[in-house]
ZAMARGU-4260 file (C-alpha; in steps of 0.2 Angstrom, whole numbers, plus 5000, padded with zeros to 4 digits):
<rodrens>
0) 5420/5154/4994 | 5426/5138/5002 | 5443/5136/5010 | 5451/5118/5011 | 5465/5113/5022
5) 5473/5096/5021 | 5485/5089/5034 | 5503/5085/5029 | 5511/5076/5044 | 5517/5059/5047
10) 5516/5058/5066 | 5499/5055/5074 | 5492/5069/5084 | 5491/5066/5102 | 5494/5072/5120
15) 5510/5070/5131 | 5514/5075/5149 | 5524/5090/5143 | 5521/5095/5125 | 5509/5092/5112
20) 5512/5086/5094 | 5510/5100/5081 | 5502/5097/5064 | 5506/5107/5048 | 5491/5111/5037
25) 5491/5116/5019 | 5478/5130/5017 | 5469/5130/5000 | 5455/5141/4993 | 5442/5135/4982
30) 5435/5150/4973 | 5423/5148/4958 | 5429/5133/4948 | 5448/5134/4953 | 5458/5130/4968
35) 5471/5141/4975 | 5486/5136/4986 | 5487/5149/5000 | 5501/5141/5010 | 5505/5131/5026
40) 5501/5135/5044 | 5502/5125/5060 | 5487/5122/5071 | 5494/5132/5086 | 5497/5148/5077
45) 5482/5149/5065 | 5470/5164/5068 | 5455/5172/5059 | 5465/5187/5053 | 5479/5175/5046
50) 5466/5165/5037 | 5457/5180/5029 | 5473/5189/5025 | 5481/5174/5016 | 5465/5171/5007
55) 5463/5189/5000 | 5482/5189/4996 | 5480/5174/4985 | 5465/5179/4976 | 5469/5198/4972
60) 5487/5200/4977 | 5483/5212/4991 | 5489/5207/5008 | 5476/5217/5017 | 5461/5213/5029
65) 5444/5218/5021 | 5435/5233/5029 | 5419/5223/5029 | 5415/5210/5042 | 5420/5193/5035
70) 5410/5177/5041 | 5420/5161/5042 | 5411/5144/5042 | 5418/5127/5044 | 5411/5111/5037
75) 5410/5096/5049 | 5410/5080/5038 | 5405/5068/5051 | 5388/5077/5055 | 5385/5087/5039
80) 5384/5103/5048 | 5391/5120/5044 | 5397/5129/5060 | 5401/5147/5061 | 5418/5152/5068
85) 5417/5168/5078 | 5434/5169/5087 | 5452/5162/5087 | 5448/5150/5101 | 5434/5142/5092
90) 5445/5141/5076 | 5459/5132/5086 | 5445/5120/5094 | 5439/5115/5077 | 5457/5111/5072
95) 5460/5100/5087 | 5443/5091/5084 | 5448/5087/5066 | 5465/5081/5072 | 5456/5070/5085
100) 5445/5063/5072 | 5460/5058/5062 | 5454/5068/5047 | 5466/5076/5034 | 5454/5088/5026
105) 5445/5104/5033 | 5433/5114/5023 | 5431/5133/5027 | 5419/5145/5019 | 5421/5164/5019
110) 5408/5176/5016 | 5409/5195/5012 | 5426/5194/5004 | 5428/5207/4990 | 5438/5201/4975
115) 5442/5216/4963 | 5443/5215/4944 | 5459/5206/4939 | 5462/5220/4926 | 5465/5232/4940
120) 5461/5250/4938 | 5464/5251/4919 | 5453/5265/4911 | 5441/5258/4898 | 5445/5262/4880
125) 5435/5276/4872 | 5430/5274/4854 | 5431/5291/4845 | 5423/5295/4829 | 5440/5302/4823
130) 5447/5285/4823 | 5434/5278/4810 | 5421/5273/4823 | 5403/5277/4817 | 5389/5276/4829
135) 5373/5266/4825 | 5359/5275/4818 | 5341/5273/4821 | 5337/5263/4805 | 5347/5248/4803
140) 5348/5237/4787 | 5334/5226/4791 | 5323/5240/4795 | 5326/5248/4779 | 5323/5232/4769
145) 5306/5231/4777 | 5303/5250/4775 | 5300/5250/4794 | 5300/5267/4802 | 5293/5264/4820
150) 5281/5253/4830 | 5263/5258/4831 | 5246/5250/4833 | 5240/5257/4816 | 5255/5249/4807
155) 5251/5232/4815 | 5233/5233/4810 | 5238/5237/4793 | 5250/5223/4791 | 5236/5211/4798
160) 5224/5218/4785 | 5237/5215/4771 | 5240/5197/4777 | 5222/5192/4778 | 5214/5204/4765
165) 5207/5200/4748 | 5218/5197/4733 | 5213/5214/4725 | 5220/5225/4739 | 5236/5235/4735
170) 5250/5239/4747 | 5249/5257/4743 | 5231/5261/4742 | 5230/5266/4760 | 5213/5260/4764
175) 5208/5261/4782 | 5202/5243/4787 | 5206/5246/4806 | 5194/5237/4817 | 5185/5226/4804
180) 5184/5207/4805 | 5189/5199/4788 | 5178/5186/4781 | 5188/5170/4780 | 5183/5153/4772
185) 5181/5141/4786 | 5192/5127/4777 | 5206/5139/4773 | 5221/5141/4784 | 5228/5158/4789
190) 5245/5154/4780 | 5235/5153/4764 | 5224/5168/4766 | 5238/5181/4765 | 5249/5175/4751
195) 5247/5190/4741 | 5252/5201/4755 | 5267/5191/4759 | 5272/5192/4740 | 5271/5211/4740
200) 5285/5212/4754 | 5296/5200/4744 | 5296/5211/4728 | 5311/5220/4720 | 5305/5237/4725
205) 5309/5234/4744 | 5326/5228/4739 | 5329/5244/4728 | 5325/5255/4742 | 5339/5247/4752
210) 5352/5250/4738 | 5362/5266/4738 | 5369/5277/4752 | 5359/5292/4748 | 5343/5286/4756
215) 5352/5281/4772 | 5360/5298/4773 | 5343/5306/4771 | 5337/5296/4786 | 5352/5299/4797
220) 5348/5318/4795 | 5329/5317/4798 | 5326/5328/4813 | 5308/5322/4816 | 5314/5304/4818
225) 5329/5309/4830 | 5317/5319/4841 | 5305/5305/4842 | 5319/5293/4847 | 5325/5305/4860
230) 5308/5307/4867 | 5307/5289/4869 | 5324/5288/4877 | 5321/5302/4889 | 5303/5296/4894
235) 5307/5277/4894 | 5299/5267/4908 | 5298/5248/4910 | 5283/5242/4899 | 5276/5226/4894
240) 5284/5214/4881 | 5274/5220/4867 | 5276/5239/4869 | 5292/5246/4861 | 5295/5230/4853
245) 5307/5230/4838 | 5307/5218/4824 | 5324/5223/4818 | 5333/5209/4825 | 5322/5196/4817
250) 5322/5188/4799 | 5310/5196/4787 | 5298/5181/4787 | 5298/5180/4806 | 5294/5199/4807
255) 5279/5196/4796 | 5273/5181/4807 | 5276/5191/4823 | 5264/5205/4816 | 5251/5193/4810
260) 5251/5184/4827 | 5246/5200/4836 | 5228/5194/4841 | 5217/5194/4856 | 5223/5179/4868
265) 5209/5170/4877 | 5206/5175/4895 | 5192/5170/4907 | 5180/5183/4913 | 5178/5188/4931
270) 5171/5173/4941 | 5177/5160/4928 | 5164/5163/4915 | 5169/5159/4897 | 5165/5171/4883
275) 5170/5169/4865 | 5172/5181/4851 | 5179/5182/4833 | 5198/5185/4833 | 5201/5176/4850
280) 5217/5166/4850 | 5222/5150/4859 | 5240/5144/4862 | 5237/5127/4853 | 5224/5115/4848
285) 5224/5106/4865 | 5220/5122/4874 | 5206/5126/4862 | 5198/5109/4865 | 5199/5110/4884
290) 5192/5127/4884 | 5177/5122/4873 | 5175/5107/4884 | 5174/5118/4899 | 5162/5130/4890
295) 5150/5115/4886 | 5150/5110/4905 | 5148/5128/4911 | 5133/5131/4899 | 5125/5114/4901
300) 5125/5110/4882 | 5131/5096/4871 | 5143/5101/4858 | 5146/5091/4842 | 5164/5091/4835
305) 5161/5093/4816 | 5179/5095/4813 | 5193/5091/4825 | 5211/5090/4819 | 5227/5098/4820
310) 5222/5111/4807 | 5204/5116/4811 | 5191/5114/4824 | 5172/5116/4822 | 5159/5115/4835
315) 5140/5114/4834 | 5127/5113/4847 | 5116/5097/4847 | 5101/5106/4855 | 5085/5105/4845
320) 5084/5121/4834 | 5100/5128/4842 | 5110/5139/4830 | 5126/5140/4840 | 5141/5137/4830
325) 5160/5141/4832 | 5175/5138/4820 | 5193/5140/4822 | 5208/5136/4812 | 5227/5136/4814
330) 5237/5152/4810 | 5252/5155/4800 | 5264/5150/4814 | 5256/5132/4813 | 5253/5132/4832
335) 5241/5146/4837 | 5222/5144/4834 | 5210/5158/4831 | 5191/5159/4831 | 5186/5164/4813
340) 5167/5162/4814 | 5155/5162/4829 | 5136/5162/4831 | 5135/5164/4850 | 5116/5161/4853
345) 5109/5146/4862 | 5091/5141/4860 | 5091/5125/4869 | 5088/5119/4887 | 5101/5115/4900
350) 5108/5097/4901 | 5113/5091/4918 | 5120/5074/4914 | 5133/5080/4903 | 5144/5068/4894
355) 5158/5081/4893 | 5161/5079/4912 | 5173/5064/4909 | 5184/5056/4922 | 5200/5066/4917
360) 5190/5083/4919 | 5182/5078/4936 | 5200/5072/4942 | 5207/5089/4937 | 5194/5099/4947
365) 5195/5089/4963 | 5214/5084/4962 | 5219/5095/4976 | 5205/5091/4987 | 5208/5072/4985
370) 5227/5074/4988 | 5223/5084/5004 | 5210/5071/5010 | 5214/5054/5002 | 5200/5046/5012
375) 5186/5058/5006 | 5170/5050/5002 | 5164/5051/4984 | 5147/5057/4990 | 5156/5073/4995
380) 5163/5074/4977 | 5146/5072/4970 | 5138/5086/4981 | 5152/5098/4976 | 5151/5094/4958
385) 5132/5097/4958 | 5134/5113/4968 | 5149/5121/4959 | 5146/5115/4941 | 5127/5109/4941
390) 5133/5093/4933 | 5127/5075/4939 | 5137/5060/4934 | 5136/5041/4938 | 5145/5034/4954
395) 5158/5024/4944 | 5164/5040/4936 | 5168/5047/4953 | 5177/5031/4958 | 5188/5032/4943
400) 5191/5051/4945 | 5197/5048/4963 | 5208/5034/4958 | 5216/5045/4945 | 5219/5059/4957
405) 5227/5047/4969 | 5238/5040/4956 | 5244/5058/4953 | 5246/5060/4972 | 5258/5045/4972
410) 5269/5053/4958 | 5270/5069/4968 | 5275/5060/4984 | 5289/5051/4974 | 5296/5067/4967
415) 5299/5074/4985 | 5312/5061/4988 | 5323/5069/4975 | 5323/5085/4985 | 5326/5079/5002
420) 5345/5081/5001 | 5343/5099/4995 | 5331/5102/5009 | 5344/5095/5021 | 5357/5106/5014
425) 5346/5122/5014 | 5342/5119/5032 | 5360/5118/5037 | 5364/5134/5026 | 5350/5144/5034
430) 5350/5137/5052 | 5368/5132/5056 | 5371/5119/5069 | 5354/5111/5065 | 5354/5092/5064
435) 5347/5084/5048 | 5352/5066/5045 | 5346/5054/5031 | 5348/5036/5031 | 5347/5025/5016
440) 5345/5007/5012 | 5348/4994/4998 | 5347/4996/4984 | 5356/5012/4986 | 5351/5026/4987
445) 5334/5021/4993 | 5326/5032/5007 | 5324/5024/5024 | 5324/5037/5038 | 5326/5056/5041
450) 5330/5065/5057 | 5327/5084/5059 | 5330/5095/5074 | 5334/5114/5074 | 5347/5123/5084
455) 5334/5134/5092 | 5325/5119/5098 | 5340/5112/5106 | 5345/5128/5115 | 5327/5131/5120
460) 5326/5114/5129 | 5343/5115/5137 | 5341/5133/5144 | 5323/5135/5147 | 5313/5119/5148
465) 5311/5106/5162 | 5321/5090/5159 | 5306/5080/5154 | 5303/5073/5136 | 5289/5063/5129
470) 5292/5052/5114 | 5279/5043/5103 | 5275/5039/5085 | 5260/5041/5073 | 5257/5033/5057
475) 5257/5043/5041 | 5243/5041/5028 | 5252/5045/5012 | 5255/5032/4998 | 5272/5027/5005
480) 5266/5025/5023 | 5279/5027/5036 | 5279/5032/5054 | 5283/5049/5062 | 5293/5048/5078
485) 5293/5064/5089 | 5301/5070/5105 | 5291/5084/5114 | 5295/5094/5129 | 5286/5107/5140
490) 5289/5125/5142 | 5287/5135/5159 | 5268/5138/5154 | 5265/5119/5150 | 5265/5123/5132
495) 5270/5110/5119 | 5289/5112/5114 | 5293/5100/5099 | 5311/5095/5100 | 5314/5083/5086
500) 5305/5072/5073 | 5310/5057/5063 | 5302/5049/5048 | 5305/5031/5047 | 5299/5015/5039
505) 5290/5008/5054 | 5290/5009/5073 | 5301/4995/5080 | 5317/4994/5091 | 5329/4998/5076
510) 5320/5014/5071 | 5319/5020/5089 | 5337/5017/5092 | 5342/5027/5077 | 5330/5041/5082
515) 5336/5042/5100 | 5354/5040/5095 | 5353/5055/5084 | 5344/5065/5098 | 5358/5060/5110
520) 5371/5066/5098 | 5362/5083/5094 | 5357/5087/5112 | 5374/5082/5120 | 5365/5081/5136
525) 5376/5078/5151 | 5374/5062/5160 | 5376/5071/5177 | 5360/5081/5175 | 5343/5073/5179
530) 5332/5068/5164 | 5315/5059/5162 | 5307/5051/5147 | 5288/5048/5145 | 5283/5034/5133
535) 5272/5019/5131 | 5278/5001/5134 | 5279/4993/5117 | 5288/4992/5100 | 5306/4993/5107
540) 5306/5011/5114 | 5310/5005/5131 | 5325/4995/5125 | 5331/5010/5115 | 5330/5022/5130
545) 5340/5010/5140 | 5353/5009/5127 | 5356/5028/5123 | 5350/5036/5139 | 5354/5024/5153
550) 5355/5038/5166 | 5338/5044/5162 | 5322/5040/5172 | 5307/5033/5163 | 5289/5035/5165
555) 5275/5025/5157 | 5259/5033/5151 | 5246/5028/5164 | 5232/5028/5151 | 5241/5014/5141
560) 5244/5004/5158 | 5225/5006/5162 | 5220/5001/5145 | 5229/4984/5148 | 5223/4983/5166
565) 5205/4985/5162 | 5205/4970/5149 | 5207/4959/5164 | 5199/4969/5178 | 5183/4978/5172
570) 5172/4989/5182 | 5171/5008/5187 | 5178/5004/5205 | 5194/4998/5197 | 5195/5014/5186
575) 5193/5026/5201 | 5205/5017/5212 | 5218/5015/5198 | 5218/5034/5194 | 5219/5038/5213
580) 5234/5027/5215 | 5243/5034/5200 | 5239/5052/5205 | 5245/5050/5223 | 5259/5062/5228
585) 5263/5053/5244 | 5266/5034/5248 | 5252/5034/5261 | 5239/5038/5249 | 5246/5026/5236
590) 5246/5012/5248 | 5228/5016/5254 | 5222/5015/5236 | 5232/4999/5232 | 5225/4990/5248
595) 5207/4994/5242 | 5211/4986/5225 | 5218/4971/5234 | 5202/4970/5245 | 5192/4968/5229
600) 5204/4956/5220 | 5221/4952/5226 | 5226/4947/5208 | 5223/4965/5202 | 5234/4972/5215
605) 5248/4960/5211 | 5246/4964/5193 | 5249/4982/5196 | 5264/4979/5209 | 5273/4970/5195
610) 5276/4987/5187 | 5288/4998/5197 | 5280/5013/5205 | 5293/5025/5198 | 5286/5022/5181
615) 5268/5026/5185 | 5264/5034/5201 | 5268/5052/5206 | 5274/5049/5223 | 5289/5040/5217
620) 5293/5052/5202 | 5310/5061/5202 | 5307/5078/5211 | 5320/5087/5202 | 5310/5086/5186
625) 5296/5097/5193 | 5283/5089/5182 | 5268/5079/5188 | 5262/5072/5171 | 5256/5054/5172
630) 5250/5052/5154 | 5259/5055/5137 | 5245/5067/5131 | 5258/5080/5126 | 5264/5069/5111
635) 5246/5064/5107 | 5242/5083/5106 | 5257/5086/5094 | 5251/5071/5083 | 5234/5079/5082
640) 5241/5096/5077 | 5247/5088/5061 | 5230/5084/5056 | 5228/5081/5037 | 5246/5085/5034
645) 5250/5067/5039 | 5243/5062/5022 | 5255/5074/5012 | 5272/5070/5006 | 5287/5069/5018
650) 5294/5086/5012 | 5278/5095/5014 | 5275/5087/5032 | 5293/5092/5037 | 5290/5110/5030
655) 5273/5111/5039 | 5282/5106/5056 | 5296/5119/5053 | 5284/5133/5049 | 5273/5129/5064
660) 5287/5129/5076 | 5295/5144/5068 | 5278/5154/5070 | 5275/5148/5088 | 5293/5154/5093
665) 5288/5172/5088 | 5270/5171/5094 | 5275/5165/5111 | 5288/5179/5112 | 5275/5192/5109
670) 5263/5183/5120 | 5275/5184/5135 | 5276/5203/5133 | 5257/5205/5136 | 5257/5195/5152
675) 5250/5204/5166 | 5257/5193/5180 | 5275/5189/5184 | 5272/5170/5182 | 5266/5161/5167
680) 5247/5161/5165 | 5244/5142/5169 | 5256/5142/5184 | 5247/5158/5190 | 5230/5149/5188
685) 5235/5134/5198 | 5241/5145/5212 | 5225/5155/5212 | 5215/5138/5213 | 5226/5132/5227
690) 5224/5149/5236 | 5205/5147/5236 | 5206/5129/5243 | 5218/5135/5257 | 5204/5145/5265
695) 5197/5129/5272 | 5212/5125/5283 | 5216/5129/5300 | 5234/5135/5302 | 5245/5131/5317
700) 5262/5141/5316 | 5277/5131/5323 | 5290/5144/5320 | 5305/5145/5308 | 5294/5144/5293
705) 5285/5128/5298 | 5267/5125/5299 | 5254/5112/5303 | 5238/5113/5292 | 5222/5105/5298
710) 5208/5102/5285 | 5194/5090/5280 | 5206/5077/5274 | 5218/5077/5289 | 5233/5087/5294
715) 5249/5090/5284 | 5265/5098/5289 | 5273/5112/5278 | 5291/5118/5278 | 5293/5134/5269
720) 5312/5134/5270 | 5313/5117/5262 | 5299/5120/5249 | 5290/5104/5255 | 5273/5098/5261
725) 5269/5081/5268 | 5256/5079/5254 | 5270/5078/5241 | 5262/5089/5228 | 5274/5104/5230
730) 5289/5094/5228 | 5283/5085/5213 | 5276/5099/5203 | 5286/5114/5209 | 5270/5124/5212
735) 5264/5127/5230 | 5249/5116/5235 | 5234/5122/5244 | 5242/5118/5261 | 5258/5127/5256
740) 5247/5142/5250 | 5239/5143/5267 | 5256/5144/5276 | 5263/5156/5263 | 5248/5168/5266
745) 5251/5168/5285 | 5270/5170/5282 | 5270/5184/5270 | 5254/5193/5275 | 5247/5206/5263
750) 5262/5205/5251 | 5259/5187/5247 | 5256/5190/5228 | 5272/5200/5227 | 5283/5186/5236
755) 5274/5171/5228 | 5287/5169/5215 | 5300/5165/5228 | 5291/5149/5232 | 5289/5143/5214
760) 5302/5133/5205 | 5314/5143/5193 | 5310/5132/5179 | 5291/5138/5180 | 5296/5157/5179
765) 5294/5170/5166 | 5312/5171/5164 | 5313/5152/5160 | 5299/5155/5147 | 5309/5169/5138
770) 5325/5158/5139 | 5315/5144/5130 | 5310/5155/5115 | 5326/5166/5115 | 5332/5158/5098
775) 5323/5158/5081 | 5321/5146/5067 | 5326/5155/5051 | 5315/5154/5035 | 5320/5144/5020
780) 5319/5151/5002 | 5306/5144/4990 | 5309/5126/4984 | 5312/5133/4966 | 5328/5142/4973
785) 5336/5128/4981 | 5353/5125/4974 | 5361/5108/4970 | 5370/5100/4984 | 5389/5104/4982
790) 5400/5088/4979 | 5411/5094/4993 | 5397/5092/5006 | 5392/5074/5000 | 5402/5059/5004
795) 5411/5049/4991 | 5399/5038/4980 | 5384/5047/4987 | 5370/5053/4975 | 5359/5068/4977
800) 5343/5060/4972 | 5335/5047/4983 | 5324/5033/4977 | 5307/5031/4985 | 5305/5017/4997
805) 5295/5002/4992 | 5276/5004/4994 | 5268/4991/5006 | 5249/4989/5002 | 5239/4979/5014
810) 5227/4966/5007 | 5208/4970/5007 | 5199/4987/5007 | 5208/5001/5017 | 5201/5004/5034
815) 5193/5021/5036 | 5191/5021/5055 | 5203/5019/5069 | 5203/5003/5079 | 5195/5007/5095
820) 5199/4999/5112 | 5186/4987/5119 | 5178/4998/5132 | 5179/5014/5121 | 5162/5020/5115
825) 5159/5022/5096 | 5161/5039/5088 | 5146/5050/5085 | 5134/5038/5094 | 5118/5044/5101
830) 5120/5034/5117 | 5117/5044/5133 | 5108/5058/5124 | 5091/5050/5121 | 5079/5048/5135
835) 5065/5036/5135 | 5048/5044/5138 | 5041/5029/5147 | 5054/5025/5160 | 5063/5042/5159
840) 5080/5032/5158 | 5093/5038/5146 | 5101/5027/5132 | 5085/5021/5123 | 5068/5027/5116
845) 5051/5021/5120 | 5051/5010/5105 | 5065/4999/5112 | 5061/5001/5130 | 5062/4985/5140
850) 5048/4990/5152 | 5036/4992/5138 | 5040/4975/5132 | 5037/4967/5149 | 5021/4976/5151
855) 5014/4970/5134 | 5018/4952/5139 | 5008/4953/5155 | 4993/4961/5147 | 4980/4950/5137
860) 4983/4950/5118 | 4965/4947/5113 | 4961/4965/5110 | 4972/4972/5097 | 4964/4989/5097
865) 4970/4993/5115 | 4985/5004/5116 | 4999/5000/5129 | 4997/5012/5144 | 5012/5018/5153
870) 5013/5011/5171 | 5003/5020/5183 | 5017/5021/5196 | 5029/5034/5191 | 5047/5033/5198
875) 5048/5041/5214 | 5059/5057/5215 | 5074/5057/5227 | 5070/5066/5243 | 5083/5073/5254
880) 5087/5064/5269 | 5082/5071/5286 | 5101/5071/5291 | 5105/5083/5277 | 5103/5101/5281
885) 5090/5110/5272 | 5100/5126/5270 | 5117/5128/5262 | 5130/5132/5276 | 5143/5145/5272
890) 5161/5138/5271 | 5172/5142/5286 | 5187/5154/5283 | 5205/5149/5288 | 5208/5149/5307
895) 5224/5153/5315 | 5229/5145/5332 | 5243/5154/5340
</rodrens>
């Protein structure tokens, strides 16, 4: 039920210093296919009780509030959402929001409103036999015409025998032919085999039996039939379609056909084995052909089609001396085929290169596999075909079969675009206040972009996650290509928390702006709160963040920065110094690493200084965020979780993400209940690691919660009341560093593990983790049960079915491997695992050893029988220096100086 309210006022709604203008709304109810006018009400005096009472009054004339709980929803046309109204305050707020938008239509939907029968409480009319009403008897007119007195297996078999028997058989002879297979001419059709039997049912004797009322009166009084009927009625249970089937409602010819058609339908044996026998039926000629083709491949034989048309099919084995033969013909319904003769004995050898394994058959067998893995090698298909079906075909047939399967994949992907609007509607119906937006392009309505984020994801991020979001994109591998943009946050246990996804045409500034704009509208994140984004530095994402989140801090992925840095400045020393600089938690350590880079090459230091330190070094990160990530690996990990689903249709991809997040919500709730510690496991593991490292420090207590820690790397000051350490790690990560753990151990004594939570930031606690997964994503019904999108939800001129976007096919052969970076090693190489037996160095073998080649050039080449001997001088093993101690010294424990 949908309630519609349209504004009827001339003055524009606004605010004044003393009073506020009031709009009058005409309330209407849309129930079924009609619209009811409920009345008028002003926005200041509307309430849920008034709305429900007026609705029930208009529908059934009862001015009462229903006893059951009524659920009221309001449709927001500017976002396409359906929001539940739980109180009068929320109802008034929605009226004011509609007035602020200048809209003159409000759509309500009421659930659990009972509408009684319009006829009221009138008693049903009872038909008495005194007034001339006669109840129906067991035998109706048509049953009498056919002399039909009940369904039974014996009668069915008798009718079958009469329809297919010889001409000399009489209807009343009563010969028992049950279970015998008749001998039928192969060239004769079933409809011609039983003409005599059909004529017997059309004779005058059957008509004479139906004339006169005396015979009907006898049947009505037959006690045996009445008892049989009552027993069926009392003991009735739900049976199959064939049992208790009555032909009384059919025409006489159709009844005869129905009885003749009761055969033995074809069914595969356990394990997929195909077995034939006489009397086996097939739905049509096409099914019979396909099953016999499957049988020929399964048995490894070559079948010759002696007859193959719409009336009959005859198959013969071409093996030398093989007697196998099968014949089937069309039955009386001119659709079903039945096997009439069969010699089921093969006396031939198996054929592996079977010509019956055509392209269409191979494509049907591996269609799902190819659709799930479009880049699968045809060699894999060949191995699977030999293993599962013991068939070997040429390579070209595999290429054609794969091409045919991919063509079907493109059709399946194109079909999903017609369901995207229904999917968006179902998401809003099952998960209210979720954001699903679809953008179209010319020619309308061609799909361009789609944004998806659930209400549970939004609440989990705002209430439990740290204000840190990573954004990235990955290419989709389906026929229509595209890019999946994603926003991923982190929970208190540093677990991935997908926040929103977007499917767009390509990764550029326009698509990033559209994605981030929808994310901003959905989150409604206050600009007064701290927020940080992690991204790369390309394809318009920086400009889009500056436009829609100007108040947010930005971090750049250090891995991408280093990938560009090492193109100009190569070397392992640059790599170590770069990562030391980006992971420095204080300015002193950062400057020290930068000075070492400048000592090697001042241009390298200048290149890094052109990037602001707040974007790539820990010491300059926003400490409010409490996140020390320097790379965008969390979004890369989310992209890798998609796996082969990146090649599936847009709808299947979105459903996979929804189900994955829905499952993770519940799994992590259950996982949290099994935690043994009061902190998340990963936070607790970092604390235990820092606690072990704190044993090396010497502690000097200064009083008032301040300490000085002396260790191998120098001295650091810790202030427990300010939750800070001069190393900077505690402020950036929110977890006490090793220096702070030494001070906390001295400050708390033996109860350090019970009080450690007081020194960990609240966003990294168990309560924050539970708050993150407090909500839930509700499941969606099966795709077959999705209703059509109501016209009231769609804007004017909008169509439900979307047109697929144009396919962009790159020239040349598609690439099967990812483009690797210049210094990235090849995938699956043996480099580094092979050790040369001559020089004992890794990376090559003795055949390609350079020392062997240099030795051969120095030796005389006159004697060809001599073998190259390894050098007599073996590489010396490394001996420990005299300055190093010969025994391992024990690590000193923490010392306290009072």
